[in-house]
C-alpha positions as CSV (number, residue, x, y, z in Angstrom):
1,X,25.8,7.2,-26.8
2,X,27.1,3.4,-27.6
3,X,25.0,2.1,-30.6
4,X,23.6,-1.6,-30.0
5,X,22.1,-3.9,-32.5
6,X,17.9,-3.4,-31.4
7,X,18.7,-1.7,-28.1
8,X,19.6,0.8,-26.7
9,X,22.3,2.7,-24.3
10,X,20.4,5.5,-22.7
11,X,21.5,8.1,-20.0
12,X,19.9,10.8,-18.7
13,X,21.8,12.7,-16.4
14,X,20.2,15.2,-13.5
15,X,22.8,17.0,-11.2
16,X,21.3,17.5,-7.7
17,X,23.2,20.2,-6.0
18,X,21.8,20.1,-1.9
19,X,18.8,18.4,-4.1
20,X,18.0,21.7,-5.5
21,X,20.2,22.8,-8.5
22,X,19.0,20.7,-11.8
23,X,21.1,20.2,-14.7
24,X,20.8,17.9,-17.9
25,X,22.4,15.9,-20.6
26,X,20.2,13.9,-22.7
27,X,21.6,11.2,-24.9
28,X,18.6,9.9,-27.4
29,X,18.2,6.5,-29.0
30,X,15.4,3.8,-29.5
31,X,14.7,0.5,-28.4
32,X,13.1,-2.7,-30.2
33,X,9.5,-3.7,-29.8
34,X,8.2,-6.8,-31.1
35,X,5.5,-6.2,-33.9
36,X,2.3,-8.0,-33.2
37,X,-0.3,-8.9,-35.5
38,X,-4.2,-7.6,-36.1
39,X,-6.1,-9.3,-33.5
40,X,-9.7,-10.0,-34.6
41,X,-12.3,-10.0,-31.8
42,X,-15.4,-10.9,-33.3
43,X,-16.3,-10.4,-37.2
44,X,-20.0,-12.4,-35.9
45,X,-19.6,-14.9,-39.0
46,X,-21.6,-17.4,-36.5
47,X,-24.1,-16.9,-33.6
48,X,-21.5,-19.0,-31.5
49,X,-19.2,-15.6,-31.6
50,X,-22.4,-13.9,-29.8
51,X,-22.5,-16.0,-27.4
52,X,-19.1,-14.4,-26.1
53,X,-20.5,-11.5,-25.2
54,X,-22.5,-10.8,-21.9
55,X,-23.8,-8.7,-19.1
56,X,-21.3,-7.7,-16.8
57,X,-23.4,-5.1,-15.1
58,X,-26.1,-2.8,-14.6
59,X,-30.0,-3.2,-13.9
60,X,-31.4,-2.3,-17.4
61,X,-32.5,-5.9,-18.7
62,X,-29.9,-6.6,-21.4
63,X,-30.3,-9.2,-24.3
64,X,-27.1,-10.3,-26.6
65,X,-27.7,-12.4,-29.7
66,X,-26.6,-13.2,-33.4
67,X,-28.6,-11.1,-36.0
68,X,-27.7,-12.9,-39.1
69,X,-29.4,-10.3,-41.1
70,X,-27.2,-7.4,-40.2
71,X,-23.7,-6.7,-41.3
72,X,-21.3,-3.7,-41.8
73,X,-20.0,-4.9,-45.1
74,X,-23.6,-6.2,-45.9
75,X,-21.6,-9.9,-46.2
76,X,-24.9,-12.2,-46.4
77,X,-22.8,-15.1,-45.0
78,X,-21.7,-12.8,-42.1
79,X,-23.8,-10.9,-39.0
80,X,-23.6,-8.6,-36.5
81,X,-23.9,-8.7,-32.4
82,X,-27.7,-7.4,-31.6
83,X,-27.9,-5.7,-28.3
84,X,-31.0,-4.7,-26.5
85,X,-31.4,-2.5,-23.4
86,X,-34.5,-1.9,-21.7
87,X,-33.7,1.2,-19.8
88,X,-36.1,2.5,-17.2
89,X,-35.2,5.5,-15.2
90,X,-38.1,5.9,-12.6
91,X,-37.4,1.8,-11.8
92,X,-33.5,1.7,-11.9
93,X,-32.5,5.3,-10.7
94,X,-28.8,5.8,-10.8
95,X,-28.1,1.9,-11.7
96,X,-30.1,2.6,-15.1
97,X,-27.2,1.8,-17.4
98,X,-25.7,-1.5,-19.4
99,X,-22.0,-3.1,-19.2
100,X,-21.3,-5.8,-21.8
101,X,-18.1,-7.7,-21.6
102,X,-16.5,-10.0,-23.9
103,X,-13.6,-11.8,-22.5
104,X,-10.7,-13.4,-24.0
105,X,-9.6,-16.7,-23.7
106,X,-6.4,-15.4,-21.9
107,X,-4.4,-11.8,-21.6
108,X,-2.9,-9.8,-24.5
109,X,-0.4,-7.2,-24.5
110,X,-2.5,-4.1,-25.2
111,X,0.8,-1.8,-25.8
112,X,1.3,-4.1,-28.9
113,X,-1.5,-2.4,-30.7
114,X,-2.8,1.0,-31.4
115,X,-6.2,1.0,-31.5
116,X,-9.8,-0.6,-31.1
117,X,-12.4,-0.3,-33.4
118,X,-15.7,-1.3,-34.3
119,X,-18.6,-0.7,-36.5
120,X,-22.6,0.4,-35.0
121,X,-25.5,0.4,-36.5
122,X,-28.5,2.4,-34.3
123,X,-32.4,1.1,-34.1
124,X,-33.8,4.7,-35.1
125,X,-36.8,3.7,-32.2
126,X,-34.2,3.6,-29.5
127,X,-34.7,6.5,-26.9
128,X,-33.0,10.0,-27.8
129,X,-31.5,12.2,-24.9
130,X,-32.2,15.8,-24.3
131,X,-28.8,16.7,-26.0
132,X,-30.3,14.7,-29.3
133,X,-28.4,11.8,-29.2
134,X,-28.9,8.0,-28.0
135,X,-26.9,8.0,-25.3
136,X,-22.7,8.5,-24.3
137,X,-20.6,4.8,-25.3
138,X,-17.9,4.3,-23.2
139,X,-15.0,1.5,-24.3
140,X,-12.5,-0.2,-22.5
141,X,-9.9,-2.9,-21.5
142,X,-11.3,-5.4,-18.8
143,X,-7.6,-6.1,-17.2
144,X,-6.7,-9.7,-15.6
145,X,-7.5,-8.6,-12.0
146,X,-11.0,-6.9,-13.0
147,X,-10.0,-3.3,-13.2
148,X,-10.8,-1.4,-16.3
149,X,-8.6,0.6,-18.6
150,X,-10.8,3.1,-20.4
151,X,-10.1,4.5,-23.7
152,X,-12.7,7.4,-24.2
153,X,-16.4,7.7,-25.0
154,X,-19.0,8.5,-27.9
155,X,-22.0,10.3,-28.2
156,X,-24.2,8.1,-30.3
157,X,-25.8,10.4,-33.5
158,X,-29.0,9.8,-34.4
159,X,-27.3,10.1,-38.0
160,X,-28.5,6.2,-38.7
161,X,-26.4,3.6,-40.9
162,X,-23.2,1.9,-39.6
163,X,-21.1,4.1,-37.9
164,X,-17.4,3.1,-37.9
165,X,-15.6,4.0,-34.5
166,X,-11.7,4.3,-33.7
167,X,-10.1,4.2,-30.1
168,X,-6.7,5.2,-29.3
169,X,-4.6,2.7,-26.8
170,X,-2.4,4.5,-24.7
171,X,0.5,2.3,-24.6
172,X,1.6,3.1,-21.1
173,X,-1.8,2.5,-19.3
174,X,-1.5,0.6,-16.2
175,X,-1.9,-3.5,-16.7
176,X,-1.9,-2.6,-20.2
177,X,-0.1,-5.5,-20.6
178,X,-2.9,-8.0,-19.0
179,X,-5.6,-7.2,-20.9
180,X,-8.5,-10.1,-20.8
181,X,-11.3,-8.5,-22.6
182,X,-13.1,-5.6,-24.1
183,X,-16.2,-3.7,-22.3
184,X,-18.7,-1.4,-23.8
185,X,-20.8,0.3,-21.5
186,X,-23.6,3.3,-21.3
187,X,-24.7,5.3,-18.2
188,X,-28.2,6.7,-18.3
189,X,-29.0,6.9,-14.6
190,X,-29.0,11.3,-14.6
191,X,-32.3,12.3,-13.2
192,X,-32.6,15.0,-16.1
193,X,-31.8,13.0,-18.9
194,X,-32.0,9.6,-18.1
195,X,-33.7,7.4,-20.5
196,X,-36.7,5.0,-20.3
197,X,-37.2,3.1,-23.1
198,X,-35.3,-0.3,-25.2
199,X,-32.2,1.0,-26.9
200,X,-31.2,-1.6,-29.9
201,X,-28.2,-1.5,-31.5
202,X,-25.6,-3.8,-33.3
203,X,-22.0,-4.6,-33.0
204,X,-19.9,-5.7,-36.0
205,X,-15.8,-6.0,-36.6
206,X,-14.7,-6.0,-33.5
207,X,-10.4,-5.5,-33.9
208,X,-7.8,-4.4,-32.2
209,X,-4.7,-3.0,-34.4
210,X,-1.3,-4.0,-34.1
211,X,1.8,-1.5,-34.1
212,X,3.3,-0.6,-37.4
213,X,6.2,1.3,-36.0
214,X,8.1,-1.2,-34.3
215,X,10.8,0.8,-32.4
216,X,9.9,3.2,-29.3
217,X,11.3,6.1,-28.4
218,X,13.5,6.1,-24.8
219,X,12.1,7.1,-21.6
220,X,12.9,10.5,-20.5
221,X,13.5,11.7,-17.0
222,X,12.4,14.6,-15.0
223,X,13.4,15.0,-11.4
224,X,11.7,16.9,-8.4
225,X,12.1,17.5,-4.3
226,X,9.9,15.1,-2.3
227,X,7.6,17.1,0.0
228,X,6.8,14.8,3.2
229,X,3.0,13.9,3.7
230,X,0.6,11.7,1.9
231,X,0.4,12.4,-2.0
232,X,-2.3,11.3,-3.9
233,X,-2.1,11.1,-7.4
234,X,-4.8,11.0,-10.0
235,X,-3.6,8.3,-11.2
236,X,-6.4,6.3,-12.7
237,X,-6.1,5.9,-16.6
238,X,-8.8,7.4,-18.7
239,X,-11.2,8.4,-15.5
240,X,-11.7,11.9,-14.7
241,X,-14.3,11.4,-12.2
242,X,-11.9,8.7,-10.4
243,X,-12.0,9.2,-6.3
244,X,-8.5,8.4,-4.9
245,X,-8.9,8.4,-1.5
246,X,-8.5,7.1,2.6
247,X,-10.8,6.4,4.6
248,X,-11.1,6.1,8.0
249,X,-11.3,2.5,9.9
250,X,-13.7,3.3,12.4
251,X,-17.2,4.7,12.1
252,X,-17.1,7.3,14.8
253,X,-17.1,10.3,12.7
254,X,-20.2,11.7,13.0
255,X,-20.5,15.2,14.5
256,X,-24.5,14.4,15.7
257,X,-24.5,14.7,19.4
258,X,-21.3,15.5,20.2
259,X,-20.7,17.4,23.3
260,X,-17.8,19.3,22.1
261,X,-17.1,21.0,18.6
262,X,-16.1,18.6,15.9
263,X,-13.5,19.9,13.6
264,X,-12.5,18.0,10.3
265,X,-9.4,19.8,9.4
266,X,-7.2,19.3,6.0
267,X,-3.9,20.7,5.5
268,X,-2.5,20.4,1.9
269,X,1.5,21.4,1.1
270,X,1.4,20.9,-2.7
271,X,-1.3,21.3,-5.2
272,X,-1.2,21.2,-8.8
273,X,-0.6,24.5,-10.9
274,X,-3.0,26.7,-13.0
275,X,-2.7,24.8,-16.3
276,X,-4.9,22.3,-14.4
277,X,-7.7,24.0,-12.6
278,X,-10.9,22.4,-11.3
279,X,-8.3,19.6,-9.2
280,X,-10.3,18.6,-6.3
281,X,-9.3,17.8,-2.9
282,X,-12.3,16.0,-0.7
283,X,-13.9,15.2,2.7
284,X,-17.0,12.9,2.5
285,X,-18.8,12.3,5.6
286,X,-20.3,9.0,4.8
287,X,-23.5,7.8,7.0
288,X,-23.2,3.8,7.8
289,X,-20.8,1.4,9.7
290,X,-21.0,-1.1,6.5
291,X,-19.9,0.8,3.3
292,X,-18.4,-1.6,1.4
293,X,-14.4,-1.0,0.7
294,X,-14.5,-1.4,-3.1
295,X,-17.3,1.0,-3.4
296,X,-14.9,4.3,-4.4
297,X,-17.6,6.7,-5.0
298,X,-19.6,7.1,-1.7
299,X,-20.5,10.3,-2.6
300,X,-22.6,8.7,-5.3
301,X,-23.7,5.6,-4.0
302,X,-24.8,6.1,-0.7
303,X,-28.2,7.9,0.6
304,X,-26.3,10.3,3.2
305,X,-23.2,12.3,2.5
306,X,-21.6,15.4,3.6
307,X,-19.3,16.5,0.8
308,X,-16.6,19.6,1.3
309,X,-15.0,20.1,-2.1
310,X,-11.8,21.9,-2.0
311,X,-10.3,22.9,-5.8
312,X,-7.9,25.2,-7.6
313,X,-8.5,28.1,-10.2
314,X,-7.0,28.6,-13.2
315,X,-6.2,32.2,-11.9
316,X,-4.3,30.2,-8.8
317,X,-6.8,30.7,-6.2
318,X,-9.2,27.9,-4.7
319,X,-12.8,27.3,-3.0
320,X,-14.4,25.4,-1.0
321,X,-18.1,24.2,-1.2
322,X,-19.6,22.3,1.6
323,X,-22.5,20.0,0.0
324,X,-24.7,17.2,1.2
325,X,-27.1,15.0,0.0
326,X,-30.2,13.0,1.7
327,X,-32.4,10.1,0.9
328,X,-30.4,10.2,-2.6
329,X,-28.6,6.7,-3.4
330,X,-26.5,6.5,-6.5
331,X,-27.1,10.1,-7.5
332,X,-25.8,13.5,-6.6
333,X,-28.4,16.1,-8.0
334,X,-28.8,17.4,-4.5
335,X,-25.3,17.6,-3.8
336,X,-25.0,20.1,-6.7
337,X,-28.1,21.6,-6.7
338,X,-29.5,22.6,-2.8
339,X,-27.4,20.5,-0.8
340,X,-24.9,23.1,-1.6
341,X,-25.3,25.4,1.2
342,X,-22.0,27.5,1.8
343,X,-18.5,28.4,-0.5
344,X,-16.0,30.6,0.5
345,X,-12.7,31.5,-1.3
346,X,-8.9,31.7,-0.8
347,X,-5.8,32.8,-2.3
348,X,-4.6,29.5,-3.0
349,X,-5.6,25.8,-2.1
350,X,-2.6,25.0,-0.1
351,X,-2.8,25.8,3.8
352,X,-5.1,24.2,6.2
353,X,-9.1,24.1,5.7
354,X,-11.5,23.4,9.0
355,X,-14.8,22.4,9.1
356,X,-16.2,22.8,12.2
357,X,-19.7,21.5,13.5
358,X,-20.8,22.9,17.1
359,X,-23.1,21.4,19.4
360,X,-25.8,24.1,18.8
361,X,-26.0,23.7,14.9
362,X,-23.9,26.3,13.0
363,X,-21.2,25.1,11.1
364,X,-18.2,27.2,10.4
365,X,-15.9,26.8,7.2
366,X,-12.6,28.3,7.6
367,X,-9.8,28.7,4.3
368,X,-6.1,29.0,4.7
369,X,-6.2,32.8,4.5
370,X,-8.3,32.9,7.7
371,X,-11.4,33.8,5.8
372,X,-14.6,32.0,7.1
373,X,-18.0,31.8,6.7
374,X,-20.9,30.4,9.2
375,X,-24.0,28.4,8.3
376,X,-26.3,25.7,9.0
377,X,-27.9,22.3,8.1
378,X,-31.6,22.1,7.7
379,X,-32.5,20.5,11.2
380,X,-34.8,17.7,9.4
381,X,-31.7,16.4,7.8
382,X,-28.9,16.5,10.2
383,X,-30.8,13.6,12.0
384,X,-29.6,11.3,8.9
385,X,-26.0,11.7,10.0
386,X,-26.5,10.3,13.9
387,X,-24.4,7.3,14.5
388,X,-21.6,5.3,13.0
389,X,-20.3,7.2,9.7
390,X,-17.2,7.2,7.8
391,X,-14.7,10.0,7.0
392,X,-13.2,10.2,3.7
393,X,-10.4,12.2,2.3
394,X,-9.0,12.4,-1.2
395,X,-8.4,13.8,-4.3
396,X,-10.3,13.5,-8.0
397,X,-9.0,15.2,-11.3
398,X,-12.7,16.3,-12.6
399,X,-11.3,17.0,-16.0
400,X,-9.1,14.4,-18.5
401,X,-6.1,17.2,-18.5
402,X,-6.0,16.9,-15.1
403,X,-5.2,12.8,-14.7
404,X,-2.0,12.4,-13.7
405,X,-1.5,15.5,-11.3
406,X,-1.2,14.9,-7.5
407,X,-1.8,17.1,-4.3
408,X,0.3,16.2,-1.2
409,X,-1.8,16.1,2.8
410,X,0.6,17.5,5.2
411,X,-1.8,16.5,8.1
412,X,-5.4,15.4,8.8
413,X,-7.0,16.3,12.2
414,X,-10.7,15.3,13.3
415,X,-11.3,16.4,17.2
416,X,-14.1,16.4,19.3
417,X,-14.9,12.6,18.3
418,X,-14.8,9.5,20.2
419,X,-11.5,8.1,18.3
420,X,-9.7,12.0,17.4
421,X,-7.2,11.7,14.3
422,X,-4.0,13.6,14.5
423,X,-1.8,12.4,11.7
424,X,0.9,14.1,9.9
425,X,1.8,11.2,7.4
426,X,5.7,11.6,9.0
427,X,6.1,7.5,8.9
428,X,7.6,5.0,6.2
429,X,3.9,4.1,5.1
430,X,0.5,4.5,6.1
431,X,-1.0,4.0,9.4
432,X,-3.0,0.9,8.6
433,X,-4.7,1.1,11.9
434,X,-6.3,4.5,11.5
435,X,-6.7,4.5,7.9
436,X,-7.5,2.2,4.6
437,X,-7.2,2.9,0.9
438,X,-10.2,3.4,-0.8
439,X,-9.3,4.4,-4.9
440,X,-9.8,3.5,-8.4
441,X,-6.1,3.1,-8.8
442,X,-4.6,2.1,-4.8
443,X,-0.8,2.6,-6.5
444,X,-1.3,6.3,-7.0
445,X,-1.5,6.8,-2.7
446,X,1.8,7.2,-1.7
447,X,3.2,8.5,1.7
448,X,6.3,10.2,1.6
449,X,8.2,10.3,5.0
450,X,10.5,13.2,6.0
451,X,13.6,11.4,5.2
452,X,12.4,11.1,1.3
453,X,15.2,13.3,-1.0
454,X,13.3,13.4,-4.6
455,X,11.0,12.0,-7.0
456,X,12.6,10.6,-10.5
457,X,9.5,10.4,-12.7
458,X,10.3,8.6,-16.5
459,X,8.0,8.0,-19.5
460,X,7.4,4.3,-20.8
461,X,8.2,1.7,-21.7
462,X,11.1,1.0,-20.3
463,X,11.8,-2.7,-20.7
464,X,15.1,-3.6,-19.2
465,X,16.0,-0.3,-18.7
466,X,17.8,0.3,-14.9
467,X,18.5,3.2,-12.8
468,X,22.0,4.2,-11.9
469,X,23.8,6.7,-10.0
470,X,27.1,8.6,-9.9
471,X,28.6,12.0,-8.1
472,X,30.9,12.9,-11.0
473,X,30.8,12.6,-14.8
474,X,34.3,13.4,-15.6
475,X,36.8,11.8,-16.5
476,X,35.1,8.2,-16.3
477,X,31.9,8.3,-14.3
478,X,31.4,5.6,-12.0
479,X,27.8,4.3,-12.3
480,X,26.3,2.1,-9.4
481,X,22.8,0.8,-9.2
482,X,20.4,2.3,-7.3
483,X,18.9,-1.3,-6.0
484,X,17.7,-0.6,-2.9
485,X,15.1,1.8,-4.5
486,X,12.2,0.5,-5.9
487,X,10.2,2.4,-8.7
488,X,6.6,1.7,-9.4
489,X,4.2,2.8,-11.9
490,X,1.8,5.4,-11.3
491,X,-0.9,6.3,-14.1
492,X,1.4,6.3,-17.4
493,X,4.5,7.0,-15.6
494,X,7.2,5.3,-13.6
495,X,8.4,6.9,-10.4
496,X,11.0,6.3,-8.0
497,X,10.7,7.8,-4.2
498,X,14.5,8.3,-3.2
499,X,14.9,8.8,0.5
500,X,18.3,10.6,2.0
501,X,19.4,7.4,3.3
502,X,19.4,5.3,-0.1
503,X,21.8,8.3,-1.7
504,X,25.3,7.3,-1.5
505,X,28.1,9.7,0.0
506,X,29.1,12.3,-2.7
507,X,32.6,13.8,-3.0
508,X,31.2,16.5,-5.2
509,X,28.2,17.6,-3.5
510,X,26.1,16.7,-6.8
511,X,24.1,13.3,-8.1
512,X,23.6,12.3,-11.4
513,X,21.2,9.5,-12.2
514,X,20.8,7.6,-15.4
515,X,18.5,5.0,-17.2
516,X,21.0,2.1,-18.9
517,X,19.9,-0.6,-20.7
518,X,22.8,-2.7,-21.3
519,X,23.4,-5.1,-24.2
């Protein structure tokens, strides 16, 4: 290891013999990160500070004002932001929510801060949920491109008094270096526990706490064999219910009125392990011809949806559930209630799942092991799916611990419709004449062609590190740059997909890789 002043020579070598055998040598060090100062967003010493906070979304009426009679430090010369939200479940349904945004004048690098902190005081006249709290407050950042990084959330207790909250910041979250504002939001649109009434609370002392440790560990790298197909990462930071999907560009994918059986087929070639149970692969059949392409959750937003949910269990087995809803925009009570009309088990998630609608009205669901079940939708509900419809295929983590995991789809087929699909995803990029990406993090949808050899994945931060390769470590390695490989950030990792033609010829049959930060 070469010691450098406030920098690093950092090598990670992995031997890949016929792209299968792996060995590891790791030389560690530390890298320099400039220390930042604490960033005071607002202390609300004057009414002008409250004016910097404004409604971002939500149907519930929202009022933001300065209150000089409230201060977390009982400072008579200061005040707090007063927030009043008029929830009404009957009027606003699934959009019974609020989101408030405090924009910055520019952007800042969120990785230079460890926590976002603030204080809250709840008005005891605010409506209480059936869980015994004032609601679930979510906290995050607005990025420069108006996407969000969510830091987490908290159930607001009824204990009274000023409450102090600390939300850790993931320094490796996507776009964390372009933070442009702070967001607070609360959703209360559930038909069983959604609130009605005026929720009032005060916010004070919003601050970003700077890093005190100015050294960061060097990146560490792993290697895995590439599996061809469409690899779909659940890569949106902090979002356990993110949808990462592709959908058909055409809207000719309803089964209603077809003269032949209509089959939707998904072949899964790679799936998360038993430590990541509940990871979901899905098919959504969504009625309509103009569903917005920025809407990543049609199963929630749209009124008429068929939902085939495939998920793994902790013992390695899997199941599929046929769910649907009609006449329920901005909700999923029917989907997970009386709209669940069939389930089937399988020894594993990998393999081919088929959903077939027959002209006579019966439906057949087949698992990879050949097991099948037959059922039917109520005839009065089938008509809601007549006419135009999109087909979505994708993944959803369903648990915070599943974020960053992925599934690979090797084959999607839709037969019996006017524009059948038979896609094995064997080209270098997604067929955009057939599909468009509808995802919370579009970077997490990656087509892996058959010529792909391996994935290299490493931790962040990795500023100024470069990827290099050699085929022999002795006596003096001759490292060369992998300049044709384009690493991309997917979630909180940097990933490089390396194809066979990007690997130089090897006299030993081995390949070694390093990340190096030159002097």
